[in-house]
Wavefront OBJ file of the C-alpha trace (Angstrom):
o trace
v -0.163 -0.056 0.088
v 1.665 3.055 -1.198
v 0.496 6.471 -0.003
v 0.600 9.936 -2.199
v 0.803 13.428 -0.473
v -1.731 15.635 -1.107
v -0.659 18.005 -4.157
v 0.133 21.733 -2.118
v -1.957 24.389 -1.702
v -1.598 27.377 -3.427
v -0.472 29.288 0.499
v 2.006 26.739 0.669
v 3.521 26.844 -2.685
v 3.772 31.161 -2.258
v 5.684 30.432 0.578
v 8.040 28.098 0.075
v 8.325 29.749 -3.214
v 9.568 33.203 -2.411
v 13.265 33.358 -2.220
v 15.388 36.759 -1.492
v 16.839 38.437 -4.257
v 19.490 40.946 -4.094
v 22.380 42.923 -6.186
v 25.786 43.798 -4.940
v 29.786 43.923 -6.330
v 31.778 41.132 -6.732
v 35.522 41.895 -4.326
v 36.500 38.301 -5.432
v 36.412 36.100 -8.071
v 39.612 33.835 -7.097
v 37.704 30.494 -5.969
v 36.661 28.741 -8.605
v 32.907 28.589 -9.024
v 32.505 30.807 -5.952
v 32.121 34.436 -5.836
v 32.579 36.949 -2.972
v 29.958 39.620 -3.455
v 29.317 43.415 -1.023
v 25.263 44.167 -0.778
v 25.304 47.734 0.796
v 22.162 48.855 2.278
v 21.361 52.687 3.988
v 20.416 52.604 7.296
v 19.445 56.140 9.563
v 20.999 56.247 13.023
v 18.549 55.540 15.928
v 20.011 58.109 17.765
v 21.257 61.148 15.787
v 19.570 60.241 12.621
v 22.303 60.266 9.990
v 22.399 57.971 7.261
v 24.506 55.451 6.881
v 26.044 52.778 4.472
v 26.186 49.329 5.685
v 27.277 46.559 3.648
v 27.664 42.690 3.956
v 29.644 39.754 2.074
v 27.974 37.029 0.669
v 29.522 33.929 -0.528
v 27.807 33.268 -4.216
v 27.892 29.958 -6.339
v 28.360 31.125 -9.539
v 28.432 27.869 -11.940
v 29.266 28.934 -15.071
v 32.434 31.394 -13.673
v 30.642 33.967 -15.587
v 31.139 37.383 -13.460
v 34.587 39.373 -12.691
v 35.174 41.257 -10.064
v 34.054 44.520 -10.040
v 30.631 43.218 -11.992
v 26.749 44.483 -10.677
v 25.066 41.138 -10.346
v 21.802 39.910 -8.881
v 22.172 36.823 -6.376
v 18.840 34.503 -4.908
v 18.887 32.740 -1.406
v 18.922 28.710 -2.059
v 19.567 26.029 0.135
v 23.035 25.325 1.864
v 25.492 24.522 -0.952
v 28.655 24.714 1.497
v 29.834 25.641 4.544
v 29.320 29.293 3.152
v 27.492 29.116 0.251
v 23.855 30.251 0.796
v 23.557 32.096 -2.202
v 23.539 31.399 -6.195
v 23.910 34.110 -9.108
v 21.331 34.769 -11.074
v 22.479 36.700 -13.682
v 25.343 39.942 -14.257
v 23.287 43.311 -14.188
v 26.266 45.004 -15.009
v 30.024 43.984 -16.317
v 32.952 46.245 -14.921
v 35.243 47.236 -17.720
v 37.873 44.936 -18.662
v 41.596 45.333 -19.646
v 42.756 44.315 -22.593
v 44.193 40.754 -22.029
v 47.420 40.268 -24.223
v 48.041 36.283 -23.916
v 52.146 37.037 -24.209
v 53.748 37.427 -20.873
v 55.820 40.487 -20.240
l 1 2 3 4 5 6 7 8 9 10 11 12 13 14 15 16 17 18 19 20 21 22 23 24 25 26 27 28 29 30 31 32 33 34 35 36 37 38 39 40 41 42 43 44 45 46 47 48 49 50 51 52 53 54 55 56 57 58 59 60 61 62 63 64 65 66 67 68 69 70 71 72 73 74 75 76 77 78 79 80 81 82 83 84 85 86 87 88 89 90 91 92 93 94 95 96 97 98 99 100 101 102 103 104 105 106
C-alpha cells in the first residue's frame, strides 16, 4: 500500500517559493565557481538620524564562472551548498570594464 502526498495548497507553494533577492558587487573572484559579493544598504542611525551605508559580504555560487571582480550581479537565496554558500548568482546586471588581456608574458 503506497501513500501519495496531497498536492501542496497554493498558500504553501507561494510561501516556500519566495526567495530573497539582492544585488551586489563582486569583490573577489579568486575561487572556482564561488564569488564574494558585497551588498550595501542605507540605514538611519536610531539616535543621530544620520544616514549611513552598511554592507555585508556573501559567498555566492557561480556555476559558469561568468562574473568577474567589479561586476554588479543579482543573487538569490538557495539551500546550503557548502559551509559558507547560501546564495547563487542569477545574472550579471552590469559588467565592469575589462582591461585588455594579452597572451604574451611581459
